[in-house]
N, CA, C and O atoms as a Tripos MOL2 file, in Angstrom:
@<TRIPOS>MOLECULE
protein
  264   263    66     0     0
PROTEIN
NO_CHARGES

@<TRIPOS>ATOM
      1 N          87.2410  107.4710   94.9090 N.3       1 MET1
      2 CA         87.9120  106.1820   95.0090 C.3       1 MET1
      3 C          88.5020  105.8240   93.6500 C.2       1 MET1
      4 O          87.7930  105.8000   92.6440 O.2       1 MET1
      5 N          89.7800  105.5520   93.6270 N.am      2 GLY2
      6 CA         90.4640  105.2550   92.3750 C.3       2 GLY2
      7 C          90.4310  103.7810   92.0300 C.2       2 GLY2
      8 O          89.9350  102.9510   92.7930 O.2       2 GLY2
      9 N          90.9610  103.4810   90.8840 N.am      3 ASN3
     10 CA         91.0430  102.1000   90.4190 C.3       3 ASN3
     11 C          92.4490  101.5420   90.5860 C.2       3 ASN3
     12 O          92.8060  100.5550   89.9430 O.2       3 ASN3
     13 N          93.2440  102.1630   91.4410 N.am      4 ASP4
     14 CA         94.6160  101.7150   91.6350 C.3       4 ASP4
     15 C          94.6380  100.3560   92.3210 C.2       4 ASP4
     16 O          93.8840  100.1060   93.2610 O.2       4 ASP4
     17 N          95.5070   99.4930   91.8370 N.am      5 ILE5
     18 CA         95.6930   98.1750   92.4310 C.3       5 ILE5
     19 C          97.0740   98.1620   93.0660 C.2       5 ILE5
     20 O          98.0660   98.4890   92.4140 O.2       5 ILE5
     21 N          97.1380   97.7900   94.3210 N.am      6 HIS6
     22 CA         98.4120   97.7370   95.0360 C.3       6 HIS6
     23 C          98.6970   96.2830   95.4010 C.2       6 HIS6
     24 O          97.8820   95.6250   96.0470 O.2       6 HIS6
     25 N          99.8420   95.7980   94.9890 N.am      7 ILE7
     26 CA        100.2460   94.4250   95.2670 C.3       7 ILE7
     27 C         101.4640   94.4740   96.1790 C.2       7 ILE7
     28 O         102.4630   95.1200   95.8600 O.2       7 ILE7
     29 N         101.3770   93.8040   97.2900 N.am      8 HIS8
     30 CA        102.4910   93.7300   98.2350 C.3       8 HIS8
     31 C         103.3800   92.5590   97.8170 C.2       8 HIS8
     32 O         103.1090   91.4080   98.1560 O.2       8 HIS8
     33 N         104.4370   92.8680   97.0810 N.am      9 LEU9
     34 CA        105.2890   91.8320   96.5180 C.3       9 LEU9
     35 C         105.9550   90.9730   97.5840 C.2       9 LEU9
     36 O         106.2270   89.7950   97.3540 O.2       9 LEU9
     37 N         106.2160   91.5540   98.7430 N.am     10 ASP10
     38 CA        106.8650   90.7850   99.8010 C.3      10 ASP10
     39 C         105.9440   89.7270  100.3980 C.2      10 ASP10
     40 O         106.4020   88.8670  101.1510 O.2      10 ASP10
     41 N         104.6540   89.7780  100.0740 N.am     11 GLU11
     42 CA        103.7060   88.7880  100.5760 C.3      11 GLU11
     43 C         103.4810   87.6410   99.5900 C.2      11 GLU11
     44 O         102.7430   86.7040   99.8960 O.2      11 GLU11
     45 N         104.1040   87.7000   98.4150 N.am     12 ILE12
     46 CA        103.9520   86.6400   97.4190 C.3      12 ILE12
     47 C         104.9940   85.5630   97.7010 C.2      12 ILE12
     48 O         106.1910   85.8490   97.7090 O.2      12 ILE12
     49 N         104.5480   84.3180   97.9350 N.am     13 PRO13
     50 CA        105.5020   83.2390   98.1880 C.3      13 PRO13
     51 C         106.4050   83.0110   96.9690 C.2      13 PRO13
     52 O         105.9750   83.2220   95.8350 O.2      13 PRO13
     53 N         107.6430   82.5830   97.1940 N.am     14 PRO14
     54 CA        108.5890   82.3900   96.0850 C.3      14 PRO14
     55 C         108.0670   81.4610   94.9890 C.2      14 PRO14
     56 O         108.2910   81.7200   93.8070 O.2      14 PRO14
     57 N         107.3820   80.3940   95.3630 N.am     15 GLU15
     58 CA        106.8890   79.4590   94.3460 C.3      15 GLU15
     59 C         105.8040   80.1010   93.4760 C.2      15 GLU15
     60 O         105.6890   79.7830   92.2920 O.2      15 GLU15
     61 N         105.0170   80.9940   94.0540 N.am     16 VAL16
     62 CA        104.0030   81.7150   93.2800 C.3      16 VAL16
     63 C         104.6810   82.7360   92.3700 C.2      16 VAL16
     64 O         104.2770   82.9070   91.2200 O.2      16 VAL16
     65 N         105.7000   83.4070   92.8740 N.am     17 ALA17
     66 CA        106.4520   84.3610   92.0560 C.3      17 ALA17
     67 C         107.0960   83.6550   90.8640 C.2      17 ALA17
     68 O         107.1150   84.2000   89.7600 O.2      17 ALA17
     69 N         107.6210   82.4530   91.0760 N.am     18 ASP18
     70 CA        108.2090   81.6790   89.9790 C.3      18 ASP18
     71 C         107.1580   81.3290   88.9310 C.2      18 ASP18
     72 O         107.4200   81.4200   87.7320 O.2      18 ASP18
     73 N         105.9740   80.9300   89.3800 N.am     19 THR19
     74 CA        104.8880   80.5990   88.4550 C.3      19 THR19
     75 C         104.4690   81.8260   87.6520 C.2      19 THR19
     76 O         104.2560   81.7380   86.4430 O.2      19 THR19
     77 N         104.3520   82.9690   88.3240 N.am     20 LEU20
     78 CA        104.0040   84.2080   87.6220 C.3      20 LEU20
     79 C         105.0750   84.5860   86.5990 C.2      20 LEU20
     80 O         104.7540   85.0080   85.4880 O.2      20 LEU20
     81 N         106.3310   84.4350   86.9710 N.am     21 ALA21
     82 CA        107.4300   84.7620   86.0570 C.3      21 ALA21
     83 C         107.3990   83.8620   84.8280 C.2      21 ALA21
     84 O         107.5800   84.3340   83.7060 O.2      21 ALA21
     85 N         107.1690   82.5670   85.0350 N.am     22 ARG22
     86 CA        107.0860   81.6480   83.8920 C.3      22 ARG22
     87 C         105.9230   82.0120   82.9830 C.2      22 ARG22
     88 O         106.0520   81.9690   81.7590 O.2      22 ARG22
     89 N         104.7890   82.3700   83.5750 N.am     23 GLY23
     90 CA        103.6290   82.7670   82.7810 C.3      23 GLY23
     91 C         103.8920   84.0320   81.9790 C.2      23 GLY23
     92 O         103.4910   84.1330   80.8200 O.2      23 GLY23
     93 N         104.5650   84.9940   82.5940 N.am     24 CYS24
     94 CA        104.8980   86.2400   81.8810 C.3      24 CYS24
     95 C         105.8480   85.9680   80.7220 C.2      24 CYS24
     96 O         105.6720   86.5100   79.6310 O.2      24 CYS24
     97 N         106.8470   85.1380   80.9540 N.am     25 LEU25
     98 CA        107.7820   84.7990   79.8770 C.3      25 LEU25
     99 C         107.0770   84.0610   78.7480 C.2      25 LEU25
    100 O         107.3260   84.3290   77.5730 O.2      25 LEU25
    101 N         106.1970   83.1310   79.1080 N.am     26 ARG26
    102 CA        105.4530   82.3840   78.0950 C.3      26 ARG26
    103 C         104.6230   83.3370   77.2430 C.2      26 ARG26
    104 O         104.6010   83.2080   76.0190 O.2      26 ARG26
    105 N         103.9400   84.2910   77.8710 N.am     27 LEU27
    106 CA        103.1500   85.2740   77.1380 C.3      27 LEU27
    107 C         104.0480   86.1200   76.2420 C.2      27 LEU27
    108 O         103.7160   86.3620   75.0820 O.2      27 LEU27
    109 N         105.1720   86.5650   76.7660 N.am     28 TYR28
    110 CA        106.1190   87.3690   75.9870 C.3      28 TYR28
    111 C         106.5700   86.6100   74.7440 C.2      28 TYR28
    112 O         106.5620   87.1560   73.6410 O.2      28 TYR28
    113 N         106.9630   85.3520   74.9220 N.am     29 TYR29
    114 CA        107.4280   84.5610   73.7780 C.3      29 TYR29
    115 C         106.3180   84.3430   72.7560 C.2      29 TYR29
    116 O         106.5780   84.3380   71.5530 O.2      29 TYR29
    117 N         105.0850   84.1640   73.2210 N.am     30 GLN30
    118 CA        103.9660   83.9970   72.2920 C.3      30 GLN30
    119 C         103.7280   85.2710   71.4920 C.2      30 GLN30
    120 O         103.4540   85.2120   70.2930 O.2      30 GLN30
    121 N         103.8320   86.4150   72.1490 N.am     31 ILE31
    122 CA        103.6320   87.6820   71.4390 C.3      31 ILE31
    123 C         104.7590   87.9120   70.4430 C.2      31 ILE31
    124 O         104.5040   88.3140   69.3070 O.2      31 ILE31
    125 N         105.9930   87.6660   70.8470 N.am     32 ILE32
    126 CA        107.1410   87.8520   69.9570 C.3      32 ILE32
    127 C         107.0350   86.9370   68.7360 C.2      32 ILE32
    128 O         107.4640   87.3160   67.6460 O.2      32 ILE32
    129 N         106.4710   85.7430   68.9040 N.am     33 ALA33
    130 CA        106.3450   84.7970   67.7950 C.3      33 ALA33
    131 C         105.2650   85.2110   66.7960 C.2      33 ALA33
    132 O         105.2470   84.7130   65.6710 O.2      33 ALA33
    133 N         104.3710   86.1100   67.1900 N.am     34 MET34
    134 CA        103.3070   86.5650   66.2960 C.3      34 MET34
    135 C         103.8950   87.4510   65.1980 C.2      34 MET34
    136 O         104.9250   88.0950   65.3950 O.2      34 MET34
    137 N         103.2240   87.4770   64.0280 N.am     35 PRO35
    138 CA        103.6550   88.4440   63.0160 C.3      35 PRO35
    139 C         103.5390   89.8590   63.5980 C.2      35 PRO35
    140 O         102.5060   90.2140   64.1660 O.2      35 PRO35
    141 N         104.5710   90.6410   63.4590 N.am     36 ASN36
    142 CA        104.6190   92.0050   63.9990 C.3      36 ASN36
    143 C         104.5240   92.0410   65.5250 C.2      36 ASN36
    144 O         104.1630   93.0690   66.0960 O.2      36 ASN36
    145 N         104.8400   90.9500   66.1770 N.am     37 GLY37
    146 CA        104.7400   90.8920   67.6300 C.3      37 GLY37
    147 C         105.6290   91.8990   68.3270 C.2      37 GLY37
    148 O         105.2130   92.5450   69.2890 O.2      37 GLY37
    149 N         106.8530   92.0340   67.8420 N.am     38 ARG38
    150 CA        107.7790   92.9890   68.4620 C.3      38 ARG38
    151 C         107.2480   94.4090   68.3220 C.2      38 ARG38
    152 O         107.3370   95.2060   69.2570 O.2      38 ARG38
    153 N         106.6950   94.7260   67.1510 N.am     39 GLU39
    154 CA        106.1390   96.0590   66.9230 C.3      39 GLU39
    155 C         104.9440   96.3090   67.8330 C.2      39 GLU39
    156 O         104.7650   97.4160   68.3420 O.2      39 GLU39
    157 N         104.1210   95.2720   68.0400 N.am     40 LEU40
    158 CA        102.9720   95.4130   68.9440 C.3      40 LEU40
    159 C         103.4370   95.7530   70.3560 C.2      40 LEU40
    160 O         102.8830   96.6410   71.0050 O.2      40 LEU40
    161 N         104.4620   95.0370   70.8290 N.am     41 LEU41
    162 CA        104.9850   95.3070   72.1690 C.3      41 LEU41
    163 C         105.6040   96.6980   72.2510 C.2      41 LEU41
    164 O         105.3930   97.4200   73.2250 O.2      41 LEU41
    165 N         106.3640   97.0710   71.2290 N.am     42 ASP42
    166 CA        106.9920   98.3940   71.2280 C.3      42 ASP42
    167 C         105.9420   99.5010   71.2380 C.2      42 ASP42
    168 O         106.0840  100.4880   71.9600 O.2      42 ASP42
    169 N         104.8900   99.3380   70.4400 N.am     43 ASP43
    170 CA        103.8140  100.3370   70.4010 C.3      43 ASP43
    171 C         103.1030  100.4320   71.7480 C.2      43 ASP43
    172 O         102.8200  101.5270   72.2340 O.2      43 ASP43
    173 N         102.8170   99.2730   72.3470 N.am     44 ALA44
    174 CA        102.1440   99.2680   73.6490 C.3      44 ALA44
    175 C         103.0270   99.9220   74.7110 C.2      44 ALA44
    176 O         102.5320  100.6620   75.5600 O.2      44 ALA44
    177 N         104.3360   99.6510   74.6650 N.am     45 TRP45
    178 CA        105.2670  100.2430   75.6270 C.3      45 TRP45
    179 C         105.3280  101.7560   75.4620 C.2      45 TRP45
    180 O         105.3360  102.4930   76.4480 O.2      45 TRP45
    181 N         105.3710  102.2160   74.2180 N.am     46 GLU46
    182 CA        105.4260  103.6510   73.9540 C.3      46 GLU46
    183 C         104.1580  104.3430   74.4630 C.2      46 GLU46
    184 O         104.2420  105.4110   75.0680 O.2      46 GLU46
    185 N         103.0040  103.7540   74.2270 N.am     47 LYS47
    186 CA        101.7380  104.3340   74.7020 C.3      47 LYS47
    187 C         101.7070  104.3730   76.2270 C.2      47 LYS47
    188 O         101.2460  105.3480   76.8200 O.2      47 LYS47
    189 N         102.2000  103.3080   76.8590 N.am     48 TYR48
    190 CA        102.2550  103.2670   78.3220 C.3      48 TYR48
    191 C         103.1530  104.3830   78.8540 C.2      48 TYR48
    192 O         102.7860  105.0740   79.8050 O.2      48 TYR48
    193 N         104.3280  104.5600   78.2440 N.am     49 GLN49
    194 CA        105.2560  105.5970   78.6880 C.3      49 GLN49
    195 C         104.6550  106.9860   78.5180 C.2      49 GLN49
    196 O         104.8180  107.8420   79.3880 O.2      49 GLN49
    197 N         103.9670  107.2180   77.4110 N.am     50 GLN50
    198 CA        103.3330  108.5140   77.1850 C.3      50 GLN50
    199 C         102.2510  108.7800   78.2290 C.2      50 GLN50
    200 O         102.1470  109.8860   78.7590 O.2      50 GLN50
    201 N         101.4460  107.7550   78.5190 N.am     51 ARG51
    202 CA        100.3850  107.9000   79.5160 C.3      51 ARG51
    203 C         100.9840  108.1600   80.8990 C.2      51 ARG51
    204 O         100.5070  109.0230   81.6360 O.2      51 ARG51
    205 N         102.0260  107.4140   81.2430 N.am     52 LYS52
    206 CA        102.6870  107.5730   82.5400 C.3      52 LYS52
    207 C         103.2870  108.9730   82.6760 C.2      52 LYS52
    208 O         103.1530  109.6070   83.7230 O.2      52 LYS52
    209 N         103.9440  109.4530   81.6240 N.am     53 ASN53
    210 CA        104.5420  110.7860   81.6620 C.3      53 ASN53
    211 C         103.4760  111.8700   81.7500 C.2      53 ASN53
    212 O         103.6630  112.8680   82.4460 O.2      53 ASN53
    213 N         102.3650  111.6830   81.0540 N.am     54 ALA54
    214 CA        101.2770  112.6620   81.1120 C.3      54 ALA54
    215 C         100.6730  112.7050   82.5130 C.2      54 ALA54
    216 O         100.3610  113.7820   83.0220 O.2      54 ALA54
    217 N         100.5070  111.5420   83.1360 N.am     55 GLU55
    218 CA         99.9680  111.4920   84.4970 C.3      55 GLU55
    219 C         100.9320  112.1450   85.4780 C.2      55 GLU55
    220 O         100.5020  112.8560   86.3860 O.2      55 GLU55
    221 N         102.2240  111.9130   85.3050 N.am     56 ALA56
    222 CA        103.2200  112.5150   86.1960 C.3      56 ALA56
    223 C         103.2320  114.0270   86.0350 C.2      56 ALA56
    224 O         103.3310  114.7580   87.0210 O.2      56 ALA56
    225 N         103.1330  114.4980   84.8030 N.am     57 ALA57
    226 CA        103.1100  115.9420   84.5570 C.3      57 ALA57
    227 C         101.8550  116.5600   85.1510 C.2      57 ALA57
    228 O         101.9030  117.6470   85.7270 O.2      57 ALA57
    229 N         100.7370  115.8670   85.0100 N.am     58 SER58
    230 CA         99.4790  116.3560   85.5650 C.3      58 SER58
    231 C          99.5400  116.3910   87.0900 C.2      58 SER58
    232 O          99.0610  117.3360   87.7180 O.2      58 SER58
    233 N         100.1280  115.3610   87.6710 N.am     59 SER59
    234 CA        100.2500  115.2880   89.1230 C.3      59 SER59
    235 C         101.1550  116.3890   89.6560 C.2      59 SER59
    236 O         100.8470  117.0020   90.6780 O.2      59 SER59
    237 N         102.2640  116.6460   88.9770 N.am     60 SER60
    238 CA        103.1740  117.6930   89.4490 C.3      60 SER60
    239 C         102.5590  119.0740   89.2500 C.2      60 SER60
    240 O         102.8160  119.9790   90.0430 O.2      60 SER60
    241 N         101.7590  119.2490   88.2180 N.am     61 ALA61
    242 CA        101.0770  120.5290   88.0040 C.3      61 ALA61
    243 C         100.0310  120.7510   89.0940 C.2      61 ALA61
    244 O          99.8530  121.8710   89.5720 O.2      61 ALA61
    245 N          99.3420  119.6780   89.4840 N.am     62 ASP62
    246 CA         98.3440  119.7860   90.5500 C.3      62 ASP62
    247 C          98.9950  120.1420   91.8780 C.2      62 ASP62
    248 O          98.4670  120.9670   92.6240 O.2      62 ASP62
    249 N         100.1390  119.5290   92.1820 N.am     63 SER63
    250 CA        100.7900  119.7850   93.4660 C.3      63 SER63
    251 C         101.4430  121.1670   93.4950 C.2      63 SER63
    252 O         101.5630  121.7630   94.5660 O.2      63 SER63
    253 N         101.8630  121.6810   92.3550 N.am     64 SER64
    254 CA        102.4890  123.0020   92.3500 C.3      64 SER64
    255 C         101.4590  124.1200   92.4280 C.2      64 SER64
    256 O         101.8080  125.2560   92.7510 O.2      64 SER64
    257 N         100.1970  123.8190   92.1370 N.am     65 SER65
    258 CA         99.1600  124.8510   92.1930 C.3      65 SER65
    259 C          98.5710  124.9910   93.5920 C.2      65 SER65
    260 O          97.7290  125.8590   93.8240 O.2      65 SER65
    261 N          99.0030  124.1530   94.5170 N.am     66 GLU66
    262 CA         98.4640  124.2200   95.8860 C.3      66 GLU66
    263 C          99.1550  125.2710   96.7070 C.2      66 GLU66
    264 O          98.8230  125.4570   97.8770 O.2      66 GLU66
@<TRIPOS>BOND
     1     1     2 1
     2     2     3 1
     3     3     4 2
     4     3     5 am
     5     5     6 1
     6     6     7 1
     7     7     8 2
     8     7     9 am
     9     9    10 1
    10    10    11 1
    11    11    12 2
    12    11    13 am
    13    13    14 1
    14    14    15 1
    15    15    16 2
    16    15    17 am
    17    17    18 1
    18    18    19 1
    19    19    20 2
    20    19    21 am
    21    21    22 1
    22    22    23 1
    23    23    24 2
    24    23    25 am
    25    25    26 1
    26    26    27 1
    27    27    28 2
    28    27    29 am
    29    29    30 1
    30    30    31 1
    31    31    32 2
    32    31    33 am
    33    33    34 1
    34    34    35 1
    35    35    36 2
    36    35    37 am
    37    37    38 1
    38    38    39 1
    39    39    40 2
    40    39    41 am
    41    41    42 1
    42    42    43 1
    43    43    44 2
    44    43    45 am
    45    45    46 1
    46    46    47 1
    47    47    48 2
    48    47    49 am
    49    49    50 1
    50    50    51 1
    51    51    52 2
    52    51    53 am
    53    53    54 1
    54    54    55 1
    55    55    56 2
    56    55    57 am
    57    57    58 1
    58    58    59 1
    59    59    60 2
    60    59    61 am
    61    61    62 1
    62    62    63 1
    63    63    64 2
    64    63    65 am
    65    65    66 1
    66    66    67 1
    67    67    68 2
    68    67    69 am
    69    69    70 1
    70    70    71 1
    71    71    72 2
    72    71    73 am
    73    73    74 1
    74    74    75 1
    75    75    76 2
    76    75    77 am
    77    77    78 1
    78    78    79 1
    79    79    80 2
    80    79    81 am
    81    81    82 1
    82    82    83 1
    83    83    84 2
    84    83    85 am
    85    85    86 1
    86    86    87 1
    87    87    88 2
    88    87    89 am
    89    89    90 1
    90    90    91 1
    91    91    92 2
    92    91    93 am
    93    93    94 1
    94    94    95 1
    95    95    96 2
    96    95    97 am
    97    97    98 1
    98    98    99 1
    99    99   100 2
   100    99   101 am
   101   101   102 1
   102   102   103 1
   103   103   104 2
   104   103   105 am
   105   105   106 1
   106   106   107 1
   107   107   108 2
   108   107   109 am
   109   109   110 1
   110   110   111 1
   111   111   112 2
   112   111   113 am
   113   113   114 1
   114   114   115 1
   115   115   116 2
   116   115   117 am
   117   117   118 1
   118   118   119 1
   119   119   120 2
   120   119   121 am
   121   121   122 1
   122   122   123 1
   123   123   124 2
   124   123   125 am
   125   125   126 1
   126   126   127 1
   127   127   128 2
   128   127   129 am
   129   129   130 1
   130   130   131 1
   131   131   132 2
   132   131   133 am
   133   133   134 1
   134   134   135 1
   135   135   136 2
   136   135   137 am
   137   137   138 1
   138   138   139 1
   139   139   140 2
   140   139   141 am
   141   141   142 1
   142   142   143 1
   143   143   144 2
   144   143   145 am
   145   145   146 1
   146   146   147 1
   147   147   148 2
   148   147   149 am
   149   149   150 1
   150   150   151 1
   151   151   152 2
   152   151   153 am
   153   153   154 1
   154   154   155 1
   155   155   156 2
   156   155   157 am
   157   157   158 1
   158   158   159 1
   159   159   160 2
   160   159   161 am
   161   161   162 1
   162   162   163 1
   163   163   164 2
   164   163   165 am
   165   165   166 1
   166   166   167 1
   167   167   168 2
   168   167   169 am
   169   169   170 1
   170   170   171 1
   171   171   172 2
   172   171   173 am
   173   173   174 1
   174   174   175 1
   175   175   176 2
   176   175   177 am
   177   177   178 1
   178   178   179 1
   179   179   180 2
   180   179   181 am
   181   181   182 1
   182   182   183 1
   183   183   184 2
   184   183   185 am
   185   185   186 1
   186   186   187 1
   187   187   188 2
   188   187   189 am
   189   189   190 1
   190   190   191 1
   191   191   192 2
   192   191   193 am
   193   193   194 1
   194   194   195 1
   195   195   196 2
   196   195   197 am
   197   197   198 1
   198   198   199 1
   199   199   200 2
   200   199   201 am
   201   201   202 1
   202   202   203 1
   203   203   204 2
   204   203   205 am
   205   205   206 1
   206   206   207 1
   207   207   208 2
   208   207   209 am
   209   209   210 1
   210   210   211 1
   211   211   212 2
   212   211   213 am
   213   213   214 1
   214   214   215 1
   215   215   216 2
   216   215   217 am
   217   217   218 1
   218   218   219 1
   219   219   220 2
   220   219   221 am
   221   221   222 1
   222   222   223 1
   223   223   224 2
   224   223   225 am
   225   225   226 1
   226   226   227 1
   227   227   228 2
   228   227   229 am
   229   229   230 1
   230   230   231 1
   231   231   232 2
   232   231   233 am
   233   233   234 1
   234   234   235 1
   235   235   236 2
   236   235   237 am
   237   237   238 1
   238   238   239 1
   239   239   240 2
   240   239   241 am
   241   241   242 1
   242   242   243 1
   243   243   244 2
   244   243   245 am
   245   245   246 1
   246   246   247 1
   247   247   248 2
   248   247   249 am
   249   249   250 1
   250   250   251 1
   251   251   252 2
   252   251   253 am
   253   253   254 1
   254   254   255 1
   255   255   256 2
   256   255   257 am
   257   257   258 1
   258   258   259 1
   259   259   260 2
   260   259   261 am
   261   261   262 1
   262   262   263 1
   263   263   264 2
@<TRIPOS>SUBSTRUCTURE
     1 MET1         2 RESIDUE 1 A MET
     2 GLY2         6 RESIDUE 1 A GLY
     3 ASN3        10 RESIDUE 1 A ASN
     4 ASP4        14 RESIDUE 1 A ASP
     5 ILE5        18 RESIDUE 1 A ILE
     6 HIS6        22 RESIDUE 1 A HIS
     7 ILE7        26 RESIDUE 1 A ILE
     8 HIS8        30 RESIDUE 1 A HIS
     9 LEU9        34 RESIDUE 1 A LEU
    10 ASP10       38 RESIDUE 1 A ASP
    11 GLU11       42 RESIDUE 1 A GLU
    12 ILE12       46 RESIDUE 1 A ILE
    13 PRO13       50 RESIDUE 1 A PRO
    14 PRO14       54 RESIDUE 1 A PRO
    15 GLU15       58 RESIDUE 1 A GLU
    16 VAL16       62 RESIDUE 1 A VAL
    17 ALA17       66 RESIDUE 1 A ALA
    18 ASP18       70 RESIDUE 1 A ASP
    19 THR19       74 RESIDUE 1 A THR
    20 LEU20       78 RESIDUE 1 A LEU
    21 ALA21       82 RESIDUE 1 A ALA
    22 ARG22       86 RESIDUE 1 A ARG
    23 GLY23       90 RESIDUE 1 A GLY
    24 CYS24       94 RESIDUE 1 A CYS
    25 LEU25       98 RESIDUE 1 A LEU
    26 ARG26      102 RESIDUE 1 A ARG
    27 LEU27      106 RESIDUE 1 A LEU
    28 TYR28      110 RESIDUE 1 A TYR
    29 TYR29      114 RESIDUE 1 A TYR
    30 GLN30      118 RESIDUE 1 A GLN
    31 ILE31      122 RESIDUE 1 A ILE
    32 ILE32      126 RESIDUE 1 A ILE
    33 ALA33      130 RESIDUE 1 A ALA
    34 MET34      134 RESIDUE 1 A MET
    35 PRO35      138 RESIDUE 1 A PRO
    36 ASN36      142 RESIDUE 1 A ASN
    37 GLY37      146 RESIDUE 1 A GLY
    38 ARG38      150 RESIDUE 1 A ARG
    39 GLU39      154 RESIDUE 1 A GLU
    40 LEU40      158 RESIDUE 1 A LEU
    41 LEU41      162 RESIDUE 1 A LEU
    42 ASP42      166 RESIDUE 1 A ASP
    43 ASP43      170 RESIDUE 1 A ASP
    44 ALA44      174 RESIDUE 1 A ALA
    45 TRP45      178 RESIDUE 1 A TRP
    46 GLU46      182 RESIDUE 1 A GLU
    47 LYS47      186 RESIDUE 1 A LYS
    48 TYR48      190 RESIDUE 1 A TYR
    49 GLN49      194 RESIDUE 1 A GLN
    50 GLN50      198 RESIDUE 1 A GLN
    51 ARG51      202 RESIDUE 1 A ARG
    52 LYS52      206 RESIDUE 1 A LYS
    53 ASN53      210 RESIDUE 1 A ASN
    54 ALA54      214 RESIDUE 1 A ALA
    55 GLU55      218 RESIDUE 1 A GLU
    56 ALA56      222 RESIDUE 1 A ALA
    57 ALA57      226 RESIDUE 1 A ALA
    58 SER58      230 RESIDUE 1 A SER
    59 SER59      234 RESIDUE 1 A SER
    60 SER60      238 RESIDUE 1 A SER
    61 ALA61      242 RESIDUE 1 A ALA
    62 ASP62      246 RESIDUE 1 A ASP
    63 SER63      250 RESIDUE 1 A SER
    64 SER64      254 RESIDUE 1 A SER
    65 SER65      258 RESIDUE 1 A SER
    66 GLU66      262 RESIDUE 1 A GLU
């Protein structure tokens, strides 16, 4: 059993989606306002991309060995 979380976006009411969007923007602006905030976001994004690419490569290697 994995730890994957699946969110059905079509089931989120528009007013809740608006609230989530405002919260995400507020968090983004707070991080950007921090010293080195942009660098923190860039580093986190780069690590996420590396992890995602490694998982995709691992997944494709697993499927090709079958």
